[in-house]
C-alpha positions as CSV (number, residue, x, y, z in Angstrom):
1,Q,0.0,0.0,0.0
2,V,1.2,3.4,-0.9
3,Q,2.1,5.6,2.1
4,L,2.8,9.3,1.8
5,V,4.4,11.9,4.1
6,E,4.2,15.6,3.1
7,S,6.4,18.3,4.5
8,G,7.7,21.8,3.7
9,G,4.7,23.9,4.3
10,G,4.6,27.1,6.4
11,L,3.7,30.8,6.6
12,V,4.9,33.0,3.8
13,Q,4.1,36.5,2.5
14,A,2.5,37.0,-0.8
15,G,5.1,36.8,-3.6
16,G,7.2,34.3,-1.6
17,S,8.2,30.7,-2.3
18,L,7.9,27.4,-0.7
19,R,9.1,23.9,-1.7
20,L,6.9,21.0,-0.6
21,S,8.2,17.4,-0.4
22,C,6.3,14.1,-0.4
23,A,8.2,11.0,0.7
24,V,6.6,7.9,-0.8
25,S,6.8,4.3,0.4
26,G,5.1,1.2,-0.9
27,S,5.4,2.1,-4.5
28,L,7.9,3.8,-6.9
29,V,7.2,7.4,-8.0
30,S,9.0,6.6,-11.2
31,I,6.2,4.2,-12.4
32,N,3.2,6.1,-11.0
33,T,1.4,9.2,-12.0
34,M,1.9,11.4,-8.9
35,G,0.0,14.4,-8.0
36,W,-0.2,17.3,-5.6
37,Y,-3.7,18.3,-4.3
38,R,-4.8,21.1,-2.0
39,Q,-7.9,21.7,0.1
40,A,-8.8,25.2,1.3
41,P,-11.2,25.7,4.2
42,G,-14.8,25.0,3.1
43,K,-13.7,23.8,-0.3
44,Q,-13.3,20.4,-2.0
45,R,-9.8,18.9,-2.5
46,E,-8.5,19.9,-5.9
47,L,-5.7,18.5,-8.1
48,V,-3.1,21.3,-8.8
49,A,-0.3,19.4,-10.5
50,H,0.6,15.9,-11.6
51,I,3.6,14.2,-13.3
52,F,3.3,11.1,-15.4
53,S,5.7,8.2,-15.3
54,V,7.2,9.4,-18.6
55,G,7.9,12.8,-17.0
56,S,5.3,15.0,-18.7
57,R,3.4,17.4,-16.3
58,N,0.0,19.0,-16.1
59,Y,-1.1,22.0,-14.0
60,A,-4.3,23.5,-12.9
61,D,-4.8,26.9,-14.6
62,S,-4.7,28.6,-11.2
63,V,-1.1,27.6,-10.6
64,K,0.3,27.4,-14.2
65,G,3.5,29.3,-14.5
66,R,4.0,29.6,-10.8
67,F,4.2,25.9,-9.5
68,T,6.5,23.2,-10.7
69,I,6.1,19.5,-9.9
70,S,9.2,17.3,-10.0
71,R,10.4,14.0,-8.6
72,D,13.6,12.4,-7.4
73,N,13.5,8.7,-8.3
74,A,16.5,7.9,-6.1
75,K,14.8,9.4,-3.1
76,N,11.3,8.2,-4.1
77,T,10.1,11.7,-3.4
78,V,7.9,14.1,-5.2
79,Y,8.3,17.9,-4.9
80,L,6.2,21.0,-5.5
81,Q,8.1,24.2,-6.0
82,M,5.7,27.1,-5.4
83,N,6.7,30.6,-6.5
84,S,4.8,33.9,-6.6
85,L,2.5,32.6,-3.9
86,K,-0.9,34.3,-3.5
87,P,-3.3,34.4,-0.5
88,E,-5.6,32.2,-2.5
89,D,-3.0,29.4,-2.4
90,T,-3.6,29.0,1.3
91,A,-4.6,25.4,1.9
92,V,-3.5,22.1,3.2
93,Y,-1.4,20.4,0.5
94,Y,-1.4,16.6,-0.1
95,C,0.2,14.3,-2.5
96,N,-1.0,11.0,-3.8
97,S,-0.7,8.6,-6.7
98,L,-3.3,9.0,-9.4
99,S,-2.6,5.5,-10.7
100,R,-2.5,3.7,-7.4
101,P,-4.0,5.9,-4.8
102,G,-3.0,5.3,-1.2
103,S,-4.5,6.6,2.0
104,W,-4.3,10.3,2.4
105,G,-1.4,11.6,4.5
106,Q,-1.8,14.4,7.0
107,G,-0.8,17.0,4.4
108,T,1.2,20.1,5.0
109,Q,-0.3,23.5,5.7
110,V,0.6,26.4,3.5
111,T,-0.5,29.9,4.6
112,V,0.1,32.9,2.4
113,S,-0.4,36.3,4.0
114,S,-1.3,39.4,2.1
């Protein structure tokens, strides 16, 4: 079973940057489609970025050009580099496999102040 541990969140001012990490066990990030999701208070969880096993990436329109998803196969870890952060990016961020979903981790809180 896939297990996921997210880290790297925090409090940042608008325009700042954060890098989130997702340590994966139970499966290889290199053969899975891996994604980053977020859930803001009172809203449904949404997919913001995903990376296919072949390396191609897709982004939600709201983060395109600001966020970059990547992975380190040797560390079996997926990253989300977030630049030019906006207050509306405030949410709990989660990672999961789209191809073999595991139980959701605790996520990591990202708070962007204006």
